[in-house]
Structure formats: C-alpha cells, structure tokens
N, C-alpha and C positions, 0 to 999 in steps of 0.2 A: 421394426425399424424406428418407430418414434421413441423408444426408450434408448436406442443406441445414439440417436440424434440428441437427446436430452443429457445423456451420460458425457458425450463429447462437449456439449455446452457446459456442463458442469465442471468438466476438467478446465476448459479455457476460463471460466469464472473463477474457479478455485485457485488457478495460477495468479490471476489478478489479486485475489484475496491474499494470497501468499506475499506478493510484492508489499502490499499495504501492510500486513502483520509484521513482516521481517524489519521493515524500517522502524516501526513502532517499538518492536522488541529490542532492536540494537540501541536505540535512543534510551530506553529504560535500563537496559543492561549496563550501559557505560555511565550514564548520568544519574540514574536513580530518579528519573524525572517523568512525570505523568503528563504526556502531551495531548491535550484534547483538542489541539489545532491540527492534528495529523490529517483529519478529513479535509480540511480546508486546503491543504497543499495538493491533495488529490483533485479537489475542485479546481484549483488554480491551474493544474497541469492540463485538465481537460479544456478549460476555456481558453488557455494560451495556445493550444493545438488548434481549437476551433478559430480563433482570431487569426493565426498565422496561415491557415489554410484559406480563410476568406481573403487574405491579403495577397494571395497567389503563390504562396509557398507550397511546395508539395508536401505530403504527409511525411515522407522520408526525411525531410529537412525540419519540419515542424516538430516532430516527436522529440529528437534530441534537444533542439533549442528550447523547447517547453520545459523539459527535465532540467536542463542546466540553469535556466532562469529561475525555475522553482528552487532548486538546490542553493542558488545564489541568494535569493530573497530570504530563504530559511536561515542561511549562515549568518547573514547581516542581522536578522531578528535576534538570533541567539547571541551574537556578539555585542549588541547594542542593549538588549533588554533582558533575555531570559537567564543568562549567566548569573545575573544579580540576585536571582531568587531561588538558586538550587539549593542553598542551604536552609531554607525556610520550609515549614511543613508542607506536606503534600496538598493540603487545603488551598494554600496560595498558588501551587503549580496548576490546580484545576481551575481556580477563578482566573488567573491570567490568561491561560491558554483558551479557555471557553470565551473570555472576552476577545482575544486576538482572533479566533474562528469567527466570531460574529462580525468583527470589523472587516476581515477579508471577504466573507459572504456579502456584506453590504456594498463593498467596493465592487465586487463582481457585478451585482445588480446595477450600481450606478454606471459602470463601464459598458455592460453589455445588455442590461435591460433585464426586466423580471421574467420574460419568456425565455424558453429554451431554443436550442438550434440543433442542427444535425452537422456531422462530419462525414463527408463520404469516404467509402473505403479506398485505400490508396491504388493508384493505377498499377494494373498488373495482378491486382487481388479483388476485383470487382465481380468476378464469376463465381462459379460453383464447381465442385468436384463431384463427378457421377461415377458410382460404382455400383452397377447393376440397378437395383431399384432405390439405392441409397443416394441421396443428394445432400451436399453440405457446402456452406459458403467458404470460399478460398480464405478469406481474411481471418475467419474463426480459426481455421486449421494453422494459419501463420501465427496466430497469437499464442496458440498451444505450443508449437515448435520454438518460437522466439523466447518465450518465458521459461521453457524448459532449459534451453541453452543458457539463459541468463541465470537461472537457479544454479546450475553448475558452476558458471563463472563466480557467482557470489560465494558459494560455498568454498571454492578455490581461494578467493580473496580473503575471506575471513578465517579460514583454518589453515591455509598452505602457504602464506606469505608473511614476510616480516611486518608489513602493515596490519595485518590481521592480528599478529601477535601483539603488537603495541595497543590496538583497541581492546583485546581481551585482558592485557595487563593493566590497561587504565581501568578497566571495570572491576577488577579484582584487587588492585592496590595502587590508587592514584598517587599516594605519597611515595611509594618506591619508584613509579615511573618519573616523578619529579626530581628525585635523588640522582637518578640515571641521566638526568639532562634533558628530559623530554618536556616540551612546552605543554602541559595538560589543557590549558585553555584553548590552544589551537586545535588540539586534539578533539576536544569537546565541540568546538564550532564545526569542525571538518565532519564529525560523525553526525551531528544534528543535520547539517546540510545534506549529507548522503542519504539519511534515513527519509528526510523529507523529499529528496529527490526521487526516491524510489516510489513514494506516494504519488509524485507528479507524473512519473513514467507510467504508473498504473492508470492514472486519469487520462493520459495521452492515448494509451492502448484502448481504453474502454470507450472513448468518445465516438469512434466509428461504429460501435456496437450498440450503444445505448443512447447516443447523442449527449447534449449537455443541458443542464438546468440547474438554477442556483442553489438547490437544497440537495444535490447529489452528495455533498460532502457529509452531511449528517448521516446518511445511510452507510457511507463508506466507513466513517468512524465507528458506528456501532458493529459493523461486521468485523472490522480490524480487531476490536476488542475481544469479540466472540472467539475468533481464530487464535489469538494470543492465549486466551484463557484455557481453551481446549487444548492446544498444543503444549502450552507449558512456558511460562516466562523465560526468556533468555535462550530458548531452544530453537535453533535454525531448523533442524529436521522436523520438530514439533510443528512450526509454523508452516512447513511445506505439507506435512500429512493432514494437519487440521484444515488448511486452506483448501485441499482437494477434497476433503470430507464434507466440509460445509458447502462447497460449490456444488458437488454432485448431488448431496441430499436436497439442497434448495431447487436445483434444476429439475430433478425427477419429480420432487413433490409438486411442482407447478402442473405436471400432468395428472398425477394421482389425486391431489387434494390442493388445488390452487390456493384456496383461502387460507390454508395452513402451512403453505411453503415456508414462510419466515418464522412462523411459530416453532417449526420443528427444530431450526437451528438453535433457538433460545432454550427449548427443552433439553436439546442435547448439551448444551453448555451448563444448564443446571445440573443434569446428571453427572457430568464430569466434575463439576465442583463438589457435589455430594459424596462421590466414591474416589476421586483422585484429585484432591485439591491442589496439587502441584501441576496438573494437567497430564496429558498422555506421556509426554517426554520431558517434562519439566525437570530442571536441576534440583537435587536435594539439598 
C-alpha cells in the first residue's frame, strides 16, 4: 500500500511539474527566451494564494485570483522590460531573469516575512478517501483530477484552436505572422503572461500540499528545467510524460532511498542528455 500511496503522490507531483514545465517550454518555444524567473512566478502564485486565504477568501476564489494576478504581473514585466532584451545573447536573458527572480524573492520576504506558512486544504476536500486498507487525502486526488482535465484543455488550446495556431506560427516564423497583420509584440506579451500564469497556478495548487516558504521558487525552477530537458524542448507531450516520470521517481525514491530522491532525477536528466540530446519527445 505504501508504494501505491507514493505512486499517487508522484502522479500529483508530476502534474504540477508538468504545469511548470509546459509554461517554461511555451515561452522558450515562441520567444527563444531563457526565463530563469519562472520559479519566482510559482513562488508568487503560492504566496498570493496564502495571502488571499488569510484575508478570508476561499481557496476556490484565491486560486484563480492568484493565477490571474501572476499572469498580469508577468505580462507587465514582459511589456516594460523583457521584450527589450530578446535579441540580445542568451547570457543577458539569464542575467536579467535571475536578477528579476531575486527581486521577486526579496519582495516576498519583505511582504510576508522570512518564515513559511501553511494553506489549509479547501472546504469539502479536507478529508480522506478510504478504500479497504488504503487511505488517501481528498485534496491530493482533486489535484490529480483537476490537472489532468487542465492538461487536456491546454492540449486542445495549443493544438486545436486558432489561438494555438497563431502561437505556433509565431514560434516558427514571426516575420510571416507580422506580414499577415498580427501584432507579434502583443502575442509575445500574452504568451509570456500565459506561461507565467501556469507557473502561478502550479504554486497555488501546491500551497495546501507543501505550504509556502520564500525559497520554494528555486526548487521549482530546477525541477522545471529537468522536466523540459527530459521531455524535450517545445514538446507538450514530452513535458507531460517527463513531469509524470520525474514526479513518480522522486516520490517512490523517498521511500526506497530518501537521501537520493532528488539525486535520481538529476541522474535521469544526465542519462537523457547523454543518449537523447533532444529529449524523449523533443522536436528534430
């Protein structure tokens, strides 16, 4: 039973990793922009959810509000600052976004203090599901189901709609999209906000599971890059498969070899880089 428990934990964790990674992948795929502030948007989503629930909002209201606030902040940052450095070498992308991440982290500490906090599971999902000898928290099951539905909606949005076609067209040929009359700057801003909003949503969903603390964004960023590298840059399916693999491996290893749980996912990334440099499902 303990392994079933950990596998379910891993699936839930993996779906949160997927939300992080697909946002990062979409931003890089369209903008060719290395966003090291992505984990900070995850951090911000978690803390905004924490703050809103402390102010009396229900989790069901706080989660979408936090997601939209993060998306709006990210879009404003892109429009005011980041679009100015797209054409510069990736070194500048890294320097600017690492600095941005540190600024957001310090602002979080100033606003909410250096100590962490907890977010209670939402009303109606505070109990457990009992099946024979197996007991599992209701909120974790909700997270798995909700993120699975969201993954299907994201796939439909990116692959089956005109909006998704515009995003894909912008990533493959921005000049042609401009010739067709599309405002590529607005598309870039919207996609950056969308990707950051997904990171904020992942943070909001994770808050009742793991609580909030000022350095959770650093961990989220490292895992997001691992998932993107394993799955393959620009691959939606790759991000989903890799997120699940990383989540399950990390969760099961906490039972088998707790000290090496995080080490295993980095070894897996190194193995993929050595044998399949484009990732499991990366574009050729």
